[in-house]
C-alpha positions, 0 to 999 in steps of 0.5 A: 520497494522492489516487492511492491513494484513487482506486485503492482506490475503483476496486478496490471499497473500501467507505469505510464501513469507515472509520466517521465520521472527524473529519478528512481526516487521520484518514480518510487514516490509517485508509485507509492502515493498512487492508489491505483498501484495499491489496487493492482498490488492487491489484485496480485496479492489477492487482497479481495476482502474488506477489514474493520480498522480504527484510524485512531488506535490503528487496530481492530480491537474494539467496535466503536469508531471502526471504519470499513476499508478495502484491504488495499486501502488498509495496507496503504494507510498502514504503510503511511503510518509505518513511514511516519514512524521512521521505519523503512519501506522494505521492512514494511513490504517484506512483512506484507508481500509474498 
């Protein structure tokens, strides 16, 4: 989570958007669900490309049903899938952010 926080900040994220969260957990949840935070993280990490991605099988291995996503959108979708599978936030970002 700390990697995402630092990367979003480096990309110019305005933390005032989060208002006045009552706890670190509330702040983190709001940050992770804010597309602007992902956009800023993408700027810092140089995710300036688009990618083809199938929302059904979560791969780019076939041509039918592929959708084009901006790279930050792709990673945000993958993050939500990662969490839904019961995996940790830090594991996701440790493998993604430099």
